[in-house]
TIKOLVEX-56495 format. One record per residue (C-alpha): x, y, z; residue in one letter. Coordinates in Angstrom, 1 decimal. Example, Ala and Ser with C-alpha at 12.3 -4.5 7.8 and 13.67 -1.06 7.14 Angstrom:
<logus>
+--------+--------+--------+-----+
!      u !      v !      w ! res !
+--------+--------+--------+-----+
!   12.3 !   -4.5 !    7.8 !   A !
!   13.7 !   -1.1 !    7.1 !   S !
+--------+--------+--------+-----+
</logus>
This chain:
<logus>
+--------+--------+--------+-----+
!      u !      v !      w ! res !
+--------+--------+--------+-----+
!   56.6 !  127.9 !  122.3 !   M !
!   56.1 !  124.2 !  123.2 !   D !
!   55.8 !  123.7 !  126.9 !   R !
!   54.7 !  120.1 !  126.7 !   R !
!   57.3 !  119.0 !  129.3 !   N !
!   57.4 !  122.3 !  131.2 !   S !
!   54.0 !  123.8 !  131.8 !   P !
!   53.3 !  127.0 !  133.6 !   V !
!   51.6 !  126.2 !  136.9 !   T !
!   49.4 !  128.8 !  138.5 !   I !
!   47.9 !  128.4 !  142.0 !   C !
!   44.7 !  130.4 !  142.5 !   V !
!   43.9 !  131.1 !  146.2 !   S !
!   42.0 !  133.5 !  148.4 !   S !
!   42.1 !  134.4 !  152.1 !   G !
!   38.4 !  133.9 !  152.5 !   K !
!   35.6 !  132.1 !  150.6 !   G !
!   32.9 !  133.8 !  148.5 !   G !
!   35.2 !  136.1 !  146.5 !   V !
!   34.9 !  134.3 !  143.2 !   G !
!   38.2 !  132.4 !  143.2 !   K !
!   36.8 !  129.3 !  141.4 !   T !
!   34.7 !  131.3 !  139.0 !   S !
!   37.9 !  133.2 !  138.0 !   F !
!   39.8 !  130.0 !  137.6 !   T !
!   37.3 !  128.2 !  135.3 !   V !
!   36.7 !  131.2 !  133.1 !   N !
!   40.4 !  132.0 !  132.8 !   M !
!   41.1 !  128.4 !  131.8 !   A !
!   38.3 !  128.5 !  129.2 !   L !
!   39.7 !  131.8 !  127.8 !   A !
!   43.2 !  130.3 !  127.4 !   L !
!   41.9 !  127.2 !  125.8 !   A !
!   40.1 !  129.3 !  123.2 !   R !
!   43.5 !  130.9 !  122.5 !   K !
!   44.7 !  127.5 !  121.5 !   Q !
!   46.5 !  126.7 !  124.7 !   Q !
!   46.3 !  123.2 !  126.3 !   R !
!   44.9 !  123.9 !  129.8 !   V !
!   44.3 !  121.8 !  132.8 !   L !
!   42.3 !  122.8 !  135.9 !   V !
!   43.1 !  120.8 !  139.0 !   I !
!   40.5 !  121.1 !  141.8 !   D !
!   42.9 !  121.5 !  144.7 !   A !
!   40.1 !  122.1 !  147.2 !   D !
!   40.4 !  118.4 !  148.1 !   L !
!   37.7 !  118.3 !  150.7 !   G !
!   35.0 !  120.6 !  149.3 !   L !
!   35.5 !  120.4 !  145.6 !   A !
!   33.4 !  122.7 !  143.4 !   N !
!   35.2 !  123.2 !  140.0 !   V !
!   33.0 !  120.4 !  138.6 !   D !
!   29.9 !  122.3 !  139.8 !   V !
!   30.7 !  125.5 !  137.9 !   L !
!   31.6 !  123.5 !  134.8 !   F !
!   28.4 !  121.3 !  135.1 !   G !
!   30.4 !  118.1 !  135.1 !   L !
!   29.4 !  114.6 !  136.2 !   H !
!   32.3 !  113.2 !  138.1 !   V !
!   33.1 !  109.5 !  138.6 !   E !
!   36.8 !  109.5 !  139.5 !   R !
!   38.6 !  112.1 !  141.6 !   T !
!   42.0 !  112.9 !  143.0 !   I !
!   41.1 !  110.8 !  146.0 !   R !
!   40.8 !  107.7 !  143.8 !   D !
!   44.2 !  108.4 !  142.2 !   L !
!   45.9 !  108.6 !  145.6 !   L !
!   44.3 !  105.3 !  146.6 !   E !
!   44.8 !  103.2 !  143.5 !   D !
!   47.8 !  104.8 !  141.8 !   G !
!   46.1 !  104.6 !  138.4 !   S !
!   47.1 !  106.8 !  135.4 !   D !
!   45.9 !  110.3 !  136.3 !   P !
!   45.1 !  111.1 !  132.6 !   M !
!   42.3 !  108.6 !  132.8 !   E !
!   40.5 !  110.8 !  135.3 !   S !
!   40.8 !  114.0 !  133.3 !   V !
!   37.4 !  115.2 !  132.0 !   L !
!   37.4 !  117.4 !  128.9 !   Y !
!   35.0 !  120.2 !  128.3 !   L !
!   36.7 !  121.2 !  125.1 !   E !
!   39.6 !  119.7 !  123.2 !   P !
!   42.1 !  122.0 !  124.9 !   N !
!   40.5 !  122.1 !  128.3 !   L !
!   40.7 !  119.4 !  130.9 !   G !
!   39.6 !  119.1 !  134.5 !   V !
!   41.0 !  116.9 !  137.2 !   L !
!   38.2 !  116.8 !  139.8 !   P !
!   38.5 !  116.4 !  143.6 !   A !
!   36.1 !  114.9 !  146.1 !   S !
!   33.6 !  116.8 !  148.2 !   S !
!   32.5 !  116.1 !  151.8 !   G !
!   35.7 !  114.1 !  152.6 !   V !
!   37.4 !  115.9 !  155.5 !   P !
!   40.3 !  113.6 !  155.7 !   E !
!   41.5 !  114.9 !  152.3 !   M !
!   42.0 !  118.4 !  153.7 !   V !
!   45.3 !  117.5 !  155.4 !   N !
!   47.6 !  115.4 !  153.2 !   L !
!   50.2 !  113.4 !  155.2 !   D !
!   53.8 !  113.3 !  153.9 !   P !
!   53.2 !  110.1 !  151.9 !   D !
!   50.1 !  111.5 !  150.3 !   D !
!   52.0 !  114.7 !  149.5 !   Q !
!   54.7 !  112.7 !  147.8 !   L !
!   52.1 !  110.8 !  145.7 !   R !
!   50.2 !  114.0 !  144.9 !   M !
!   53.4 !  115.6 !  143.7 !   E !
!   54.0 !  112.7 !  141.4 !   G !
!   50.5 !  112.9 !  140.1 !   I !
!   50.9 !  116.7 !  139.4 !   L !
!   54.2 !  116.2 !  137.6 !   Q !
!   53.0 !  113.3 !  135.6 !   D !
!   49.8 !  114.9 !  134.4 !   I !
!   51.1 !  118.5 !  133.9 !   S !
!   53.5 !  117.6 !  131.2 !   R !
!   50.6 !  117.1 !  128.8 !   H !
!   49.5 !  120.8 !  129.1 !   F !
!   50.7 !  124.3 !  128.5 !   D !
!   49.0 !  125.8 !  131.6 !   Y !
!   47.9 !  124.1 !  134.8 !   V !
!   45.7 !  125.9 !  137.3 !   F !
!   45.5 !  124.7 !  140.9 !   L !
!   42.2 !  126.0 !  142.4 !   D !
!   42.7 !  125.7 !  146.1 !   T !
!   40.5 !  126.0 !  149.1 !   A !
!   40.1 !  129.4 !  150.8 !   A !
!   42.2 !  130.3 !  153.8 !   G !
!   45.6 !  129.2 !  155.0 !   I !
!   45.1 !  125.5 !  155.6 !   G !
!   48.0 !  123.0 !  155.1 !   P !
!   46.9 !  121.9 !  151.6 !   S !
!   46.4 !  125.5 !  150.4 !   V !
!   50.0 !  126.4 !  151.5 !   L !
!   51.4 !  123.2 !  150.0 !   W !
!   49.8 !  123.7 !  146.6 !   F !
!   51.0 !  127.3 !  146.5 !   N !
!   54.5 !  126.2 !  147.3 !   H !
!   54.3 !  123.8 !  144.3 !   F !
!   53.3 !  126.4 !  141.7 !   A !
!   55.3 !  128.7 !  139.5 !   D !
!   52.9 !  131.7 !  140.1 !   H !
!   50.7 !  132.6 !  143.0 !   N !
!   47.4 !  134.4 !  142.2 !   F !
!   45.4 !  135.8 !  145.1 !   I !
!   41.7 !  136.7 !  144.4 !   V !
!   40.1 !  139.2 !  146.8 !   L !
!   37.3 !  141.7 !  146.9 !   S !
!   37.1 !  145.2 !  148.3 !   P !
!   35.4 !  143.7 !  151.4 !   D !
!   37.6 !  144.5 !  154.5 !   P !
!   37.6 !  140.9 !  155.7 !   T !
!   38.7 !  139.7 !  152.2 !   S !
!   41.6 !  142.2 !  152.3 !   I !
!   42.6 !  141.2 !  155.8 !   T !
!   42.5 !  137.5 !  155.0 !   D !
!   44.4 !  138.0 !  151.7 !   A !
!   47.1 !  139.8 !  153.6 !   Y !
!   47.3 !  136.9 !  156.1 !   A !
!   47.7 !  134.4 !  153.2 !   L !
!   50.5 !  136.4 !  151.6 !   I !
!   52.2 !  136.7 !  155.0 !   K !
!   52.2 !  133.0 !  155.7 !   V !
!   53.4 !  132.1 !  152.2 !   L !
!   56.2 !  134.6 !  152.3 !   S !
!   57.3 !  133.8 !  155.8 !   R !
!   57.1 !  130.0 !  155.8 !   D !
!   57.5 !  129.2 !  152.2 !   Y !
!   59.6 !  132.0 !  150.9 !   Q !
!   57.2 !  133.0 !  148.2 !   R !
!   57.9 !  136.5 !  147.0 !   E !
!   55.9 !  137.2 !  143.8 !   D !
!   52.1 !  137.5 !  144.1 !   F !
!   49.6 !  138.6 !  141.5 !   F !
!   46.4 !  140.2 !  142.9 !   L !
!   43.0 !  139.9 !  141.1 !   I !
!   40.3 !  142.2 !  142.4 !   L !
!   36.9 !  140.7 !  142.0 !   N !
!   33.4 !  142.1 !  142.7 !   L !
!   34.4 !  145.7 !  142.2 !   V !
!   32.1 !  148.4 !  141.0 !   T !
!   34.6 !  149.7 !  138.5 !   N !
!   38.3 !  149.6 !  137.6 !   E !
!   39.0 !  152.6 !  139.9 !   G !
!   37.8 !  150.7 !  142.9 !   E !
!   39.9 !  147.7 !  141.9 !   G !
!   43.0 !  149.9 !  141.6 !   R !
!   42.3 !  151.7 !  144.9 !   R !
!   41.9 !  148.4 !  146.7 !   T !
!   45.1 !  147.0 !  145.2 !   Y !
!   47.0 !  150.2 !  146.2 !   D !
!   45.8 !  149.8 !  149.8 !   N !
!   46.8 !  146.1 !  150.0 !   V !
!   50.1 !  146.7 !  148.2 !   A !
!   51.1 !  149.5 !  150.5 !   R !
!   50.5 !  147.4 !  153.6 !   V !
!   52.3 !  144.3 !  152.1 !   V !
!   55.3 !  146.5 !  151.2 !   K !
!   55.4 !  148.2 !  154.6 !   Q !
!   55.3 !  145.0 !  156.7 !   F !
!   56.4 !  142.2 !  154.5 !   L !
!   58.8 !  144.1 !  152.2 !   K !
!   57.1 !  142.7 !  149.1 !   L !
!   55.6 !  144.3 !  146.1 !   S !
!   52.5 !  142.3 !  144.9 !   P !
!   51.5 !  143.0 !  141.2 !   Q !
!   48.1 !  144.1 !  140.0 !   Y !
!   46.8 !  141.6 !  137.6 !   F !
!   43.3 !  143.1 !  136.9 !   G !
!   39.8 !  143.6 !  138.2 !   A !
!   36.5 !  141.9 !  137.4 !   I !
!   33.3 !  144.0 !  138.0 !   P !
!   30.2 !  142.9 !  139.7 !   V !
!   28.1 !  141.5 !  136.9 !   D !
!   24.7 !  139.8 !  136.9 !   E !
!   25.9 !  137.6 !  134.1 !   A !
!   28.2 !  135.9 !  136.6 !   V !
!   25.4 !  135.1 !  139.0 !   V !
!   23.3 !  133.7 !  136.2 !   K !
!   26.1 !  131.6 !  134.8 !   A !
!   26.9 !  130.1 !  138.2 !   N !
!   23.3 !  129.2 !  138.7 !   R !
!   23.2 !  127.5 !  135.4 !   E !
!   26.5 !  125.8 !  135.9 !   R !
!   28.0 !  127.3 !  132.8 !   I !
!   31.2 !  129.5 !  132.7 !   P !
!   30.1 !  133.1 !  132.2 !   F !
!   32.6 !  133.5 !  129.4 !   L !
!   30.6 !  130.9 !  127.5 !   K !
!   27.1 !  132.0 !  128.5 !   L !
!   27.6 !  135.7 !  128.2 !   S !
!   30.8 !  136.4 !  126.2 !   P !
!   30.0 !  140.1 !  125.8 !   Q !
!   29.5 !  140.7 !  129.5 !   S !
!   31.8 !  143.1 !  131.4 !   K !
!   33.1 !  140.2 !  133.5 !   A !
!   33.9 !  138.1 !  130.4 !   A !
!   35.7 !  140.9 !  128.7 !   Q !
!   37.8 !  141.4 !  131.9 !   A !
!   38.8 !  137.7 !  131.8 !   I !
!   39.8 !  137.9 !  128.1 !   V !
!   42.1 !  140.9 !  128.8 !   R !
!   43.7 !  139.1 !  131.7 !   M !
!   44.2 !  135.9 !  129.6 !   A !
!   46.5 !  137.9 !  127.4 !   D !
!   48.6 !  138.7 !  130.5 !   Q !
!   48.7 !  135.1 !  131.5 !   V !
!   50.1 !  134.2 !  128.1 !   L !
!   53.1 !  136.4 !  128.9 !   K !
!   53.9 !  134.4 !  132.1 !   L !
!   56.9 !  132.1 !  132.0 !   Q !
!   57.8 !  129.1 !  134.1 !   K !
!   59.3 !  130.8 !  137.1 !   A !
!   60.7 !  127.9 !  139.2 !   C !
!   60.8 !  124.2 !  139.5 !   S !
!   58.7 !  122.4 !  142.1 !   P !
!   60.6 !  121.3 !  145.1 !   T !
+--------+--------+--------+-----+
</logus>
């Protein structure tokens, strides 16, 4: 299926930092690219970018430059592999955290223009429920929420789902459980979250999979190499590969508004 003019956009977010959201994003993107999909990762953490760090990239132009000079966004895409591109953001630029209406309009134009060249577009947002996080989630076809079994991660993930459903009418959420000891812990954590979400928000989030605690991930992050590339046989890498097959089944769910 050729999605050149209609890519599937996936927003990856988390209620709190430190749960492996960006690590999930970069490795999932690599897994899909190796399945012959054209994939773009957009660093949507506009003030504290780190996608480039996990990919080991040297960045010269960022989303901030595009908003300021209106140049062709494809000129700012960095390619790690023929099918895998990255649009970097800036780091240590607090004014980028809250886009004003004009910047949002320009940003939407950039996203629409650049996305048509790819099959899948991943938006890796900041953690929490800041304005830019909510806006990017509203833009996407699918909302992925990464969380861990830690109680604060669960609480903050619920808060993010609550705000997106209440204020932006998002109803379909996919939960990725990271840093679990085994699949059973992932399932139990999901069941607990899903039960509360269903009870209080009348929604039924879907279980997308679990990624175990794995020293290969720690090593890869330190070396600034995706763990799928550095340790393809690791448990974490195999979990990503399985979930990539599920991503391939996702269809374009909605049009950005």
